[in-house]
C-alpha positions as a Markdown table, in Angstrom:
| # | Residue | x | y | z |
|---|---|---|---|---|
| 1 | Unk | -107.0 | 21.5 | 4.1 |
| 2 | Unk | -110.1 | 19.9 | 5.6 |
| 3 | Unk | -112.6 | 22.0 | 7.5 |
| 4 | Unk | -112.5 | 21.5 | 11.3 |
| 5 | Unk | -115.4 | 19.4 | 12.6 |
| 6 | Unk | -116.5 | 22.2 | 15.0 |
| 7 | Unk | -116.9 | 24.6 | 12.1 |
| 8 | Unk | -118.9 | 22.0 | 10.1 |
| 9 | Unk | -121.1 | 21.4 | 13.1 |
| 10 | Unk | -121.7 | 25.1 | 13.8 |
| 11 | Unk | -122.5 | 25.8 | 10.1 |
| 12 | Unk | -124.9 | 22.9 | 10.0 |
| 13 | Unk | -126.7 | 24.1 | 13.1 |
| 14 | Unk | -127.0 | 27.6 | 11.7 |
| 15 | Unk | -128.2 | 26.4 | 8.3 |
| 16 | Unk | -130.8 | 24.2 | 10.0 |
| 17 | Unk | -132.1 | 27.2 | 11.9 |
| 18 | Unk | -132.3 | 29.4 | 8.8 |
| 19 | Unk | -133.9 | 26.5 | 6.9 |
| 20 | Unk | -136.7 | 26.3 | 9.5 |
| 21 | Unk | -137.4 | 30.0 | 9.3 |
| 22 | Unk | -137.7 | 29.8 | 5.5 |
| 23 | Unk | -139.9 | 26.8 | 5.7 |
| 24 | Unk | -142.2 | 28.4 | 8.2 |
| 25 | Unk | -142.7 | 31.3 | 5.8 |
| 26 | Unk | -143.3 | 28.9 | 2.9 |
| 27 | Unk | -145.3 | 26.1 | 4.4 |
| 28 | Unk | -146.8 | 26.3 | 7.9 |
| 29 | Unk | -146.5 | 23.2 | 10.1 |
| 30 | Unk | -147.9 | 22.0 | 13.4 |
| 31 | Unk | -145.9 | 21.5 | 16.6 |
| 32 | Unk | -144.8 | 18.0 | 15.5 |
| 33 | Unk | -143.5 | 19.2 | 12.1 |
| 34 | Unk | -146.4 | 18.1 | 9.9 |
| 35 | Unk | -147.2 | 20.5 | 7.0 |
| 36 | Unk | -150.5 | 22.3 | 7.5 |
| 37 | Unk | -152.1 | 23.7 | 4.3 |
| 38 | Unk | -153.7 | 27.1 | 4.7 |
| 39 | Unk | -157.3 | 26.9 | 3.5 |
| 40 | Unk | -158.5 | 29.0 | 0.5 |
| 41 | Unk | -160.5 | 32.0 | 1.6 |
| 42 | Unk | -163.2 | 32.2 | -1.1 |
| 43 | Unk | -165.3 | 29.2 | -1.6 |
| 44 | Unk | -168.8 | 30.4 | -2.4 |
| 45 | Unk | -168.6 | 30.6 | -6.2 |
| 46 | Unk | -171.8 | 30.1 | -8.1 |
| 47 | Unk | -172.9 | 29.0 | -11.6 |
| 48 | Unk | -173.8 | 32.1 | -13.7 |
| 49 | Unk | -177.0 | 32.5 | -15.6 |
| 50 | Unk | -176.7 | 31.0 | -19.1 |
| 51 | Unk | -178.6 | 33.9 | -20.8 |
| 52 | Unk | -176.4 | 36.4 | -19.1 |
| 53 | Unk | -173.3 | 34.8 | -20.5 |
| 54 | Unk | -174.8 | 34.6 | -24.0 |
| 55 | Unk | -175.5 | 38.4 | -24.0 |
| 56 | Unk | -171.9 | 39.3 | -23.1 |
| 57 | Unk | -169.1 | 40.2 | -25.4 |
| 58 | Unk | -166.1 | 37.8 | -25.3 |
| 59 | Unk | -164.0 | 40.2 | -23.3 |
| 60 | Unk | -166.7 | 40.4 | -20.6 |
| 61 | Unk | -167.0 | 36.7 | -19.9 |
| 62 | Unk | -165.9 | 35.4 | -16.5 |
| 63 | Unk | -162.2 | 34.6 | -16.3 |
| 64 | Unk | -160.5 | 31.5 | -14.9 |
| 65 | Unk | -156.9 | 32.3 | -13.9 |
| 66 | Unk | -154.5 | 29.3 | -13.5 |
| 67 | Unk | -150.8 | 28.7 | -13.1 |
| 68 | Unk | -149.4 | 26.0 | -15.3 |
| 69 | Unk | -147.3 | 24.4 | -12.6 |
| 70 | Unk | -149.9 | 24.5 | -9.8 |
| 71 | Unk | -151.7 | 21.1 | -9.4 |
| 72 | Unk | -154.8 | 22.7 | -7.8 |
| 73 | Unk | -155.1 | 25.0 | -10.8 |
| 74 | Unk | -154.4 | 22.1 | -13.2 |
| 75 | Unk | -157.6 | 20.3 | -12.1 |
| 76 | Unk | -159.7 | 23.3 | -13.1 |
| 77 | Unk | -157.9 | 23.5 | -16.4 |
| 78 | Unk | -158.7 | 19.8 | -17.0 |
| 79 | Unk | -162.4 | 20.3 | -16.5 |
| 80 | Unk | -162.3 | 23.4 | -18.7 |
| 81 | Unk | -160.9 | 21.3 | -21.5 |
| 82 | Unk | -162.9 | 18.1 | -21.0 |
| 83 | Unk | -166.2 | 20.0 | -20.8 |
| 84 | Unk | -165.4 | 22.4 | -23.6 |
| 85 | Unk | -165.9 | 25.7 | -21.7 |
| 86 | Unk | -164.1 | 28.0 | -24.2 |
| 87 | Unk | -167.3 | 29.7 | -25.5 |
| 88 | Unk | -168.5 | 30.7 | -22.0 |
| 89 | Unk | -165.4 | 31.2 | -20.0 |
| 90 | Unk | -162.1 | 32.9 | -20.7 |
| 91 | Unk | -158.8 | 31.4 | -19.6 |
| 92 | Unk | -155.7 | 33.2 | -18.3 |
| 93 | Unk | -152.3 | 31.9 | -17.4 |
| 94 | Unk | -150.5 | 33.4 | -14.5 |
| 95 | Unk | -146.7 | 33.1 | -14.6 |
| 96 | Unk | -144.7 | 32.3 | -11.4 |
| 97 | Unk | -142.3 | 35.1 | -10.4 |
| 98 | Unk | -139.7 | 33.0 | -8.7 |
| 99 | Unk | -137.7 | 36.0 | -7.3 |
| 100 | Unk | -140.8 | 38.0 | -6.1 |
| 101 | Unk | -142.8 | 35.0 | -4.8 |
| 102 | Unk | -145.9 | 36.1 | -6.7 |
| 103 | Unk | -148.0 | 35.3 | -9.8 |
| 104 | Unk | -147.6 | 37.7 | -12.8 |
| 105 | Unk | -150.3 | 38.3 | -15.4 |
| 106 | Unk | -149.0 | 38.6 | -19.0 |
| 107 | Unk | -150.5 | 40.3 | -20.8 |
| 108 | Unk | -152.1 | 42.4 | -18.1 |
| 109 | Unk | -155.8 | 42.1 | -17.4 |
| 110 | Unk | -158.0 | 45.2 | -16.7 |
| 111 | Unk | -154.8 | 47.1 | -16.1 |
| 112 | Unk | -153.5 | 44.5 | -13.6 |
| 113 | Unk | -150.0 | 43.0 | -14.0 |
| 114 | Unk | -150.1 | 40.6 | -11.1 |
| 115 | Unk | -152.6 | 38.3 | -9.5 |
| 116 | Unk | -152.4 | 40.3 | -6.3 |
| 117 | Unk | -153.5 | 43.4 | -8.2 |
| 118 | Unk | -156.5 | 41.6 | -9.6 |
| 119 | Unk | -157.5 | 40.4 | -6.1 |
| 120 | Unk | -157.2 | 44.0 | -4.9 |
| 121 | Unk | -159.2 | 45.3 | -7.8 |
| 122 | Unk | -161.9 | 42.8 | -6.8 |
| 123 | Unk | -162.0 | 44.3 | -3.3 |
| 124 | Unk | -160.9 | 41.3 | -1.4 |
| 125 | Unk | -159.7 | 41.6 | 2.1 |
| 126 | Unk | -156.0 | 42.5 | 2.6 |
| 127 | Unk | -155.6 | 39.2 | 4.5 |
| 128 | Unk | -156.5 | 37.2 | 1.4 |
| 129 | Unk | -153.6 | 35.2 | -0.2 |
| 130 | Unk | -153.5 | 35.7 | -4.0 |
| 131 | Unk | -153.6 | 32.1 | -5.1 |
| 132 | Unk | -154.6 | 30.1 | -8.2 |
| 133 | Unk | -157.0 | 29.0 | -9.4 |
| 134 | Unk | -159.1 | 32.1 | -9.3 |
| 135 | Unk | -162.4 | 32.7 | -10.9 |
| 136 | Unk | -163.2 | 36.3 | -11.7 |
| 137 | Unk | -166.4 | 37.9 | -13.0 |
| 138 | Unk | -165.5 | 41.3 | -14.6 |
| 139 | Unk | -169.1 | 42.6 | -14.8 |
| 140 | Unk | -171.5 | 41.1 | -12.3 |
| 141 | Unk | -175.0 | 42.4 | -12.7 |
| 142 | Unk | -174.0 | 44.0 | -16.0 |
| 143 | Unk | -171.7 | 46.5 | -14.3 |
| 144 | Unk | -168.0 | 46.8 | -14.7 |
| 145 | Unk | -167.1 | 46.0 | -11.1 |
| 146 | Unk | -164.9 | 42.9 | -11.0 |
| 147 | Unk | -165.4 | 40.4 | -8.2 |
| 148 | Unk | -163.6 | 37.3 | -7.1 |
| 149 | Unk | -166.1 | 34.4 | -7.4 |
| 150 | Unk | -163.9 | 31.8 | -5.8 |
| 151 | Unk | -160.4 | 30.4 | -5.4 |
| 152 | Unk | -161.0 | 27.0 | -3.7 |
| 153 | Unk | -160.2 | 24.4 | -6.4 |
| 154 | Unk | -162.5 | 21.6 | -5.1 |
| 155 | Unk | -165.5 | 24.0 | -5.0 |
| 156 | Unk | -164.6 | 25.5 | -8.4 |
| 157 | Unk | -164.6 | 22.0 | -9.9 |
| 158 | Unk | -168.2 | 21.5 | -8.9 |
| 159 | Unk | -169.1 | 24.9 | -10.3 |
| 160 | Unk | -167.3 | 24.3 | -13.5 |
| 161 | Unk | -169.0 | 20.9 | -13.8 |
| 162 | Unk | -172.3 | 22.8 | -14.0 |
| 163 | Unk | -171.0 | 25.8 | -16.1 |
| 164 | Unk | -173.1 | 26.6 | -19.2 |
| 165 | Unk | -171.6 | 24.9 | -22.2 |
| 166 | Unk | -172.5 | 22.6 | -25.1 |
| 167 | Unk | -175.3 | 20.1 | -24.5 |
| 168 | Unk | -173.2 | 16.9 | -24.8 |
| 169 | Unk | -170.6 | 18.0 | -22.2 |
| 170 | Unk | -169.9 | 15.2 | -19.6 |
| 171 | Unk | -171.3 | 15.4 | -16.1 |
| 172 | Unk | -168.3 | 14.6 | -13.9 |
| 173 | Unk | -170.2 | 14.7 | -10.6 |
| 174 | Unk | -173.4 | 12.6 | -11.3 |
| 175 | Unk | -175.9 | 12.2 | -8.6 |
| 176 | Unk | -175.7 | 8.5 | -8.4 |
| 177 | Unk | -171.9 | 8.6 | -7.8 |
| 178 | Unk | -171.7 | 11.6 | -5.5 |
| 179 | Unk | -171.2 | 9.6 | -2.4 |
| 180 | Unk | -168.4 | 7.5 | -3.9 |
| 181 | Unk | -166.8 | 10.6 | -5.4 |
| 182 | Unk | -166.8 | 12.4 | -2.1 |
| 183 | Unk | -165.3 | 9.3 | -0.4 |
| 184 | Unk | -162.4 | 9.3 | -2.8 |
| 185 | Unk | -162.1 | 13.1 | -2.7 |
| 186 | Unk | -161.4 | 12.9 | 1.1 |
| 187 | Unk | -158.7 | 10.3 | 0.7 |
| 188 | Unk | -157.1 | 12.0 | -2.2 |
| 189 | Unk | -157.1 | 15.4 | -0.6 |
| 190 | Unk | -155.5 | 14.5 | 2.7 |
| 191 | Unk | -153.2 | 11.6 | 1.8 |
| 192 | Unk | -152.2 | 12.0 | -1.9 |
| 193 | Unk | -152.7 | 15.5 | -3.2 |
| 194 | Unk | -151.7 | 17.0 | 0.1 |
| 195 | Unk | -149.7 | 13.9 | 1.0 |
| 196 | Unk | -146.9 | 14.7 | -1.4 |
| 197 | Unk | -146.6 | 18.2 | 0.0 |
| 198 | Unk | -146.6 | 16.7 | 3.6 |
| 199 | Unk | -143.6 | 14.6 | 2.6 |
| 200 | Unk | -141.8 | 17.5 | 0.9 |
| 201 | Unk | -142.5 | 20.1 | 3.6 |
| 202 | Unk | -142.0 | 17.8 | 6.6 |
| 203 | Unk | -139.8 | 19.4 | 9.3 |
| 204 | Unk | -138.3 | 16.2 | 10.7 |
| 205 | Unk | -137.9 | 12.5 | 10.0 |
| 206 | Unk | -140.9 | 11.5 | 12.1 |
| 207 | Unk | -143.3 | 13.8 | 10.2 |
| 208 | Unk | -141.9 | 12.6 | 6.9 |
| 209 | Unk | -142.2 | 9.0 | 7.8 |
| 210 | Unk | -145.8 | 9.4 | 8.9 |
| 211 | Unk | -146.8 | 11.3 | 5.7 |
| 212 | Unk | -144.9 | 8.9 | 3.4 |
| 213 | Unk | -146.6 | 5.9 | 5.0 |
| 214 | Unk | -150.0 | 7.4 | 4.6 |
| 215 | Unk | -149.3 | 8.5 | 1.0 |
| 216 | Unk | -148.4 | 5.0 | -0.1 |
| 217 | Unk | -151.2 | 3.3 | 1.8 |
| 218 | Unk | -153.6 | 5.6 | -0.1 |
| 219 | Unk | -152.0 | 4.7 | -3.4 |
| 220 | Unk | -152.5 | 1.1 | -2.6 |
| 221 | Unk | -156.2 | 1.8 | -2.0 |
| 222 | Unk | -156.4 | 3.4 | -5.4 |
| 223 | Unk | -154.5 | 0.5 | -7.0 |
| 224 | Unk | -156.9 | -2.0 | -5.4 |
| 225 | Unk | -160.0 | -0.1 | -6.5 |
| 226 | Unk | -158.8 | 0.2 | -10.1 |
| 227 | Unk | -158.0 | -3.5 | -10.2 |
| 228 | Unk | -161.5 | -4.4 | -9.0 |
| 229 | Unk | -163.7 | -1.9 | -10.9 |
| 230 | Unk | -161.7 | 0.3 | -13.3 |
| 231 | Unk | -161.0 | 1.7 | -15.7 |
| 232 | Unk | -161.8 | 4.8 | -13.6 |
| 233 | Unk | -161.9 | 5.3 | -9.8 |
| 234 | Unk | -165.7 | 5.1 | -9.7 |
| 235 | Unk | -166.2 | 2.5 | -12.4 |
| 236 | Unk | -166.8 | 2.9 | -16.1 |
| 237 | Unk | -167.2 | 6.7 | -16.2 |
| 238 | Unk | -164.6 | 9.4 | -15.6 |
| 239 | Unk | -165.5 | 11.6 | -12.6 |
| 240 | Unk | -164.2 | 14.4 | -10.5 |
| 241 | Unk | -162.4 | 11.8 | -8.4 |
| 242 | Unk | -160.1 | 11.1 | -11.4 |
| 243 | Unk | -159.7 | 14.8 | -12.2 |
| 244 | Unk | -158.5 | 15.4 | -8.6 |
| 245 | Unk | -156.0 | 12.5 | -8.7 |
| 246 | Unk | -154.4 | 13.1 | -12.2 |
| 247 | Unk | -152.4 | 16.4 | -11.5 |
| 248 | Unk | -150.6 | 14.8 | -8.7 |
| 249 | Unk | -149.7 | 11.5 | -10.4 |
| 250 | Unk | -148.7 | 13.1 | -13.7 |
| 251 | Unk | -146.1 | 15.2 | -11.8 |
| 252 | Unk | -144.8 | 12.2 | -9.9 |
| 253 | Unk | -141.5 | 11.3 | -11.5 |
| 254 | Unk | -140.4 | 14.9 | -12.5 |
| 255 | Unk | -141.3 | 16.6 | -9.3 |
| 256 | Unk | -142.6 | 14.7 | -6.3 |
| 257 | Unk | -140.4 | 11.6 | -6.3 |
| 258 | Unk | -137.3 | 13.7 | -6.5 |
| 259 | Unk | -137.9 | 17.2 | -4.9 |
| 260 | Unk | -140.5 | 16.0 | -2.4 |
| 261 | Unk | -138.8 | 12.6 | -1.5 |
| 262 | Unk | -141.9 | 10.5 | -2.4 |
| 263 | Unk | -139.6 | 7.6 | -2.9 |
| 264 | Unk | -140.9 | 4.7 | -0.8 |
| 265 | Unk | -142.1 | 2.9 | -3.9 |
| 266 | Unk | -141.8 | 3.7 | -7.6 |
| 267 | Unk | -145.1 | 4.4 | -9.3 |
| 268 | Unk | -144.6 | 1.6 | -11.8 |
| 269 | Unk | -145.1 | -0.9 | -8.9 |
| 270 | Unk | -148.8 | -0.1 | -9.2 |
| 271 | Unk | -149.7 | -1.4 | -12.7 |
| 272 | Unk | -153.4 | -0.4 | -12.6 |
| 273 | Unk | -152.4 | 3.2 | -11.6 |
| 274 | Unk | -149.8 | 3.1 | -14.4 |
| 275 | Unk | -152.4 | 2.2 | -17.0 |
| 276 | Unk | -155.0 | 4.6 | -15.6 |
| 277 | Unk | -152.5 | 7.5 | -16.0 |
| 278 | Unk | -151.8 | 6.5 | -19.6 |
| 279 | Unk | -155.5 | 6.4 | -20.3 |
| 280 | Unk | -156.1 | 9.8 | -18.8 |
| 281 | Unk | -153.3 | 11.5 | -20.6 |
| 282 | Unk | -154.8 | 10.2 | -23.9 |
| 283 | Unk | -158.2 | 11.9 | -23.2 |
| 284 | Unk | -159.0 | 14.8 | -25.6 |
| 285 | Unk | -156.9 | 18.0 | -25.0 |
| 286 | Unk | -155.4 | 16.6 | -21.7 |
| 287 | Unk | -151.8 | 16.5 | -23.0 |
| 288 | Unk | -151.9 | 20.3 | -23.8 |
| 289 | Unk | -152.3 | 20.9 | -20.0 |
| 290 | Unk | -149.2 | 18.9 | -19.2 |
| 291 | Unk | -145.7 | 20.5 | -19.6 |
| 292 | Unk | -142.9 | 19.1 | -17.4 |
| 293 | Unk | -140.7 | 22.0 | -18.4 |
| 294 | Unk | -143.0 | 24.5 | -16.6 |
| 295 | Unk | -143.3 | 22.1 | -13.6 |
| 296 | Unk | -139.6 | 21.7 | -13.0 |
| 297 | Unk | -138.9 | 25.4 | -13.7 |
| 298 | Unk | -141.4 | 26.5 | -11.1 |
| 299 | Unk | -140.9 | 23.8 | -8.4 |
| 300 | Unk | -137.2 | 23.6 | -8.5 |
| 301 | Unk | -136.7 | 27.3 | -9.2 |
| 302 | Unk | -139.1 | 28.7 | -6.7 |
| 303 | Unk | -138.9 | 26.4 | -3.7 |
| 304 | Unk | -135.6 | 27.6 | -2.4 |
| 305 | Unk | -135.6 | 25.8 | 1.0 |
| 306 | Unk | -135.9 | 22.5 | -0.9 |
| 307 | Unk | -133.5 | 23.3 | -3.7 |
| 308 | Unk | -131.1 | 26.1 | -2.5 |
| 309 | Unk | -128.8 | 25.6 | -5.5 |
| 310 | Unk | -131.7 | 26.6 | -7.9 |
| 311 | Unk | -130.4 | 24.0 | -10.3 |
| 312 | Unk | -133.2 | 22.8 | -12.6 |
| 313 | Unk | -132.9 | 19.1 | -13.4 |
| 314 | Unk | -133.1 | 17.7 | -16.9 |
| 315 | Unk | -136.1 | 15.4 | -17.1 |
| 316 | Unk | -137.2 | 12.9 | -19.8 |
| 317 | Unk | -140.0 | 13.9 | -22.1 |
| 318 | Unk | -143.3 | 13.3 | -20.2 |
| 319 | Unk | -144.7 | 10.8 | -22.7 |
| 320 | Unk | -141.5 | 8.7 | -22.5 |
| 321 | Unk | -142.2 | 8.3 | -18.8 |
| 322 | Unk | -145.9 | 7.7 | -19.0 |
| 323 | Unk | -146.0 | 5.3 | -21.9 |
| 324 | Unk | -142.8 | 3.4 | -21.0 |
| 325 | Unk | -143.3 | -0.3 | -20.2 |
| 326 | Unk | -143.6 | -1.2 | -16.5 |
| 327 | Unk | -140.0 | -1.0 | -15.4 |
| 328 | Unk | -137.7 | 1.0 | -13.2 |
| 329 | Unk | -136.6 | 4.5 | -14.1 |
């Protein structure tokens, strides 16, 4: 027997109300239904003294905490790999606790089993959100008194670009390109990196349409730029602009075009972006930072309002997507 239309209508209305409550807790929005990202609360990290780091034991080096699925943390992991920071900076992977809505630390660090406990150990304000990436110094001024140096990814990129390391490490934010990098950073931040989230977290059709249009206009700008002056966004050299773009585009088919409804155009319609992504993935150590299993597990498993069934989709191997000929999927 079919369900009476009035019951269907009532259930849909009730579910829509509950969905909005869940979304408001997950992703704040303005009065028009547009997603509004909460800014990071610690953005005054600094570059440590090289001699200080050289005199420390391995366990006492600063720690970069990242989550494998988080695109904002991914960009800091990329610069860690590309600049070869292993000898002067420790790396820790936080694991998403899908049921508890927090980041777990395995194995524990200085007695802390979660990222929130590390934030608390560092004496941060109770109002701070425990987010990744996070840069921790366990012994500033040669004292065991851990502090949170920073958790704002864009600012951490600039710090990590100056972080003490081997002499031949690339400068990804050179003085002569800073203006151009900053120009692209603004476009990428608002319309692409945040743009995919604005599509996925839109509260209504109007907000979604607005964000989707802006997202694909920005991708067209990237495509035009790469066509005119590639292979990288600012010309012949890889820069922070490319670092900021890659985590979003490498997740495109397995997460954003499906879960976040970024479907106005397939990515293969931008041939220069397609080739750019292939070139980036082939850079030394970049592929080790990319795992589509972790991405689908965390996005589809944790974002209940967008995927209430909690069914994790099967996705192609990442390299099969990236290195496929220009054609539809």
